[in-house]
C-alpha positions as CSV (number, residue, x, y, z in Angstrom):
1,X,-20.8,-9.3,24.7
2,X,-23.2,-6.4,24.3
3,X,-26.3,-6.7,22.0
4,X,-26.2,-5.7,18.3
5,X,-28.3,-2.6,19.1
6,X,-26.0,-1.5,21.9
7,X,-22.9,-2.0,19.7
8,X,-24.5,-0.1,16.8
9,X,-25.1,2.9,19.0
10,X,-21.5,2.8,20.2
11,X,-20.2,2.4,16.6
12,X,-22.2,5.3,15.4
13,X,-21.0,7.5,18.2
14,X,-17.4,6.5,17.6
15,X,-17.5,6.7,13.8
16,X,-19.6,9.8,13.5
17,X,-22.5,8.3,11.4
18,X,-24.4,5.1,10.9
19,X,-24.1,3.3,7.6
20,X,-24.2,-0.2,6.1
21,X,-20.4,-0.6,6.6
22,X,-20.8,0.0,10.3
23,X,-23.5,-2.6,10.6
24,X,-21.4,-5.1,8.6
25,X,-18.3,-4.3,10.7
26,X,-20.2,-4.7,14.0
27,X,-21.7,-8.0,12.9
28,X,-18.4,-9.2,11.5
29,X,-16.6,-8.5,14.8
30,X,-19.4,-10.2,16.8
31,X,-19.3,-13.3,14.6
32,X,-15.5,-13.5,14.5
33,X,-15.2,-13.2,18.3
34,X,-17.9,-15.8,18.9
35,X,-16.2,-18.3,16.5
36,X,-12.8,-18.1,18.4
37,X,-14.3,-18.2,21.9
38,X,-14.0,-14.5,22.8
39,X,-17.0,-13.5,24.9
40,X,-15.8,-10.2,26.4
41,X,-13.4,-8.6,23.8
42,X,-13.3,-5.2,25.5
43,X,-12.9,-6.6,29.0
44,X,-11.6,-9.9,30.3
45,X,-10.6,-11.3,26.8
46,X,-9.0,-8.1,25.5
47,X,-5.4,-9.4,26.0
48,X,-6.2,-12.6,24.1
49,X,-7.5,-10.9,20.9
50,X,-5.7,-9.7,17.8
51,X,-7.6,-8.5,14.7
52,X,-6.3,-8.1,11.1
53,X,-8.5,-5.8,9.0
54,X,-8.2,-5.8,5.2
55,X,-9.8,-2.5,4.4
56,X,-9.7,1.1,5.6
57,X,-13.4,1.9,5.4
58,X,-16.2,2.3,7.8
59,X,-16.3,-1.4,8.8
60,X,-12.8,-1.2,10.2
61,X,-13.9,1.5,12.7
62,X,-16.8,-0.8,13.7
63,X,-14.5,-3.7,14.3
64,X,-12.4,-1.5,16.5
65,X,-15.4,-0.3,18.5
66,X,-16.6,-3.9,19.1
67,X,-13.3,-5.5,19.9
68,X,-11.4,-2.6,21.6
69,X,-8.4,-3.6,19.4
70,X,-6.2,-0.6,18.4
71,X,-3.3,0.1,16.1
72,X,-1.5,1.9,19.0
73,X,-1.8,-1.2,21.2
74,X,-0.6,-3.4,18.4
75,X,-3.8,-5.5,18.7
76,X,-5.3,-4.2,15.4
77,X,-3.3,-4.9,12.3
78,X,-4.1,-3.3,8.9
79,X,-3.3,-5.1,5.6
80,X,-4.5,-3.0,2.6
81,X,-6.1,-5.8,0.5
82,X,-9.2,-3.7,-0.3
83,X,-11.4,-6.5,0.9
84,X,-14.3,-6.2,3.4
85,X,-12.8,-8.8,5.6
86,X,-11.1,-9.3,8.9
87,X,-9.3,-12.2,10.7
88,X,-9.8,-12.7,14.4
89,X,-7.1,-14.5,16.4
90,X,-7.4,-15.8,19.9
91,X,-3.8,-15.7,21.0
92,X,-4.4,-18.0,24.0
93,X,-5.9,-20.9,22.0
94,X,-4.3,-20.0,18.6
95,X,-7.8,-20.3,17.0
96,X,-8.4,-17.9,14.1
97,X,-11.2,-17.2,11.6
98,X,-11.3,-15.0,8.6
99,X,-14.7,-13.3,8.1
100,X,-15.4,-12.0,4.6
101,X,-18.5,-10.0,3.6
102,X,-20.1,-11.7,0.6
103,X,-20.7,-9.7,-2.6
104,X,-24.1,-11.4,-2.7
105,X,-25.1,-9.6,0.5
106,X,-26.1,-6.6,-1.6
107,X,-28.5,-8.7,-3.6
108,X,-29.8,-10.3,-0.4
109,X,-30.5,-6.7,0.9
110,X,-32.4,-5.9,-2.3
111,X,-34.6,-9.0,-1.9
112,X,-35.2,-8.4,1.8
113,X,-36.4,-4.9,1.5
114,X,-37.4,-4.2,-2.1
115,X,-39.8,-1.5,-1.0
116,X,-37.0,0.7,0.2
117,X,-36.0,2.8,-2.8
118,X,-32.7,4.1,-1.5
119,X,-30.1,1.3,-1.9
120,X,-28.0,2.5,1.0
121,X,-31.1,2.6,3.4
122,X,-32.1,-0.9,2.0
123,X,-28.6,-2.3,2.9
124,X,-28.6,-0.5,6.2
125,X,-31.8,-2.2,7.3
126,X,-31.2,-5.6,5.7
127,X,-27.7,-6.0,7.2
128,X,-29.3,-5.7,10.7
129,X,-31.6,-8.7,10.1
130,X,-30.2,-11.0,7.5
131,X,-28.7,-14.2,8.9
132,X,-24.9,-14.5,9.1
133,X,-24.7,-17.0,6.3
134,X,-26.3,-14.5,3.9
135,X,-23.8,-11.9,4.8
136,X,-20.5,-13.6,5.5
137,X,-18.1,-16.3,4.5
138,X,-16.3,-17.7,7.6
139,X,-13.2,-19.8,7.2
140,X,-10.8,-21.2,9.8
141,X,-7.3,-20.0,9.2
142,X,-3.9,-20.2,10.8
143,X,-2.0,-17.0,11.6
144,X,1.8,-17.0,12.3
145,X,2.6,-14.1,14.5
146,X,6.3,-13.2,14.6
147,X,7.7,-11.9,17.8
148,X,8.1,-8.4,16.3
149,X,4.4,-8.2,15.5
150,X,3.1,-9.0,19.0
151,X,1.8,-6.3,21.4
152,X,4.3,-4.8,23.8
153,X,7.6,-2.9,23.6
154,X,9.6,-3.0,20.3
155,X,11.8,-6.1,20.1
156,X,14.4,-4.4,17.9
157,X,15.4,-0.9,16.8
158,X,18.0,0.2,14.2
159,X,19.0,3.5,12.6
160,X,18.6,3.7,8.9
161,X,22.1,4.0,7.4
162,X,20.9,6.5,4.8
163,X,18.6,9.0,6.6
164,X,19.4,8.2,10.2
165,X,15.8,7.7,11.2
166,X,14.9,5.0,13.8
167,X,13.2,1.8,12.5
168,X,11.4,-0.5,15.0
169,X,10.5,-4.1,15.0
170,X,12.6,-5.4,12.1
171,X,10.9,-3.3,9.5
172,X,14.3,-2.4,7.9
173,X,15.4,-3.6,4.5
174,X,18.9,-4.9,3.9
175,X,20.0,-3.5,0.6
176,X,23.6,-3.8,-0.7
177,X,24.6,-4.8,2.8
178,X,23.2,-1.7,4.5
179,X,20.2,-1.6,6.9
180,X,17.8,1.0,5.4
181,X,14.3,2.2,6.2
182,X,11.7,1.2,3.6
183,X,11.7,4.8,2.2
184,X,15.4,4.9,1.6
185,X,15.3,1.3,0.2
186,X,13.1,2.6,-2.6
187,X,9.7,1.9,-1.0
188,X,8.4,5.3,0.1
189,X,4.7,6.2,0.2
190,X,5.7,9.9,0.2
191,X,8.0,12.1,-1.9
192,X,10.4,14.5,-0.1
193,X,10.2,18.0,-1.4
194,X,13.1,20.4,-1.6
């Protein structure tokens, strides 16, 4: 795996700016990969790695940069829990760890560089040097990965019986005996306009 410095340069280039979330995301991904035996996430180990991110903020882009996992390749999964956390799964060994950024990391940053007045700059610098156990909680976990969530071609496709739109990978909802997309089943994230 590349060094922290090299990965931070790539993360900044990919994300568009450097911030504390980028540093945490890079370090989170490095730690998660190490803990499950992934040494070359963007190369030889790429097909063995799946990552589940729990937030749609800067750190998620950094995790993507380090691991090479992508939504379009179905190797990056997003669960909107609003937590600065990610789970790393080695599909070959079934080993998985969940890495969570500790809330206390902000206080640790304050203690590490109290002379830096701007809290964002203080965090940016501290997150580069603080030890992993000051920044992260790591726990071994188990991840059940259904066939329809694995990378590769869709395993199933139906047409919604209401709107006629296609639905892949068993994401339909059976309601009153009809196979519906989530929107037609009453779970839309959007509202159709006349």
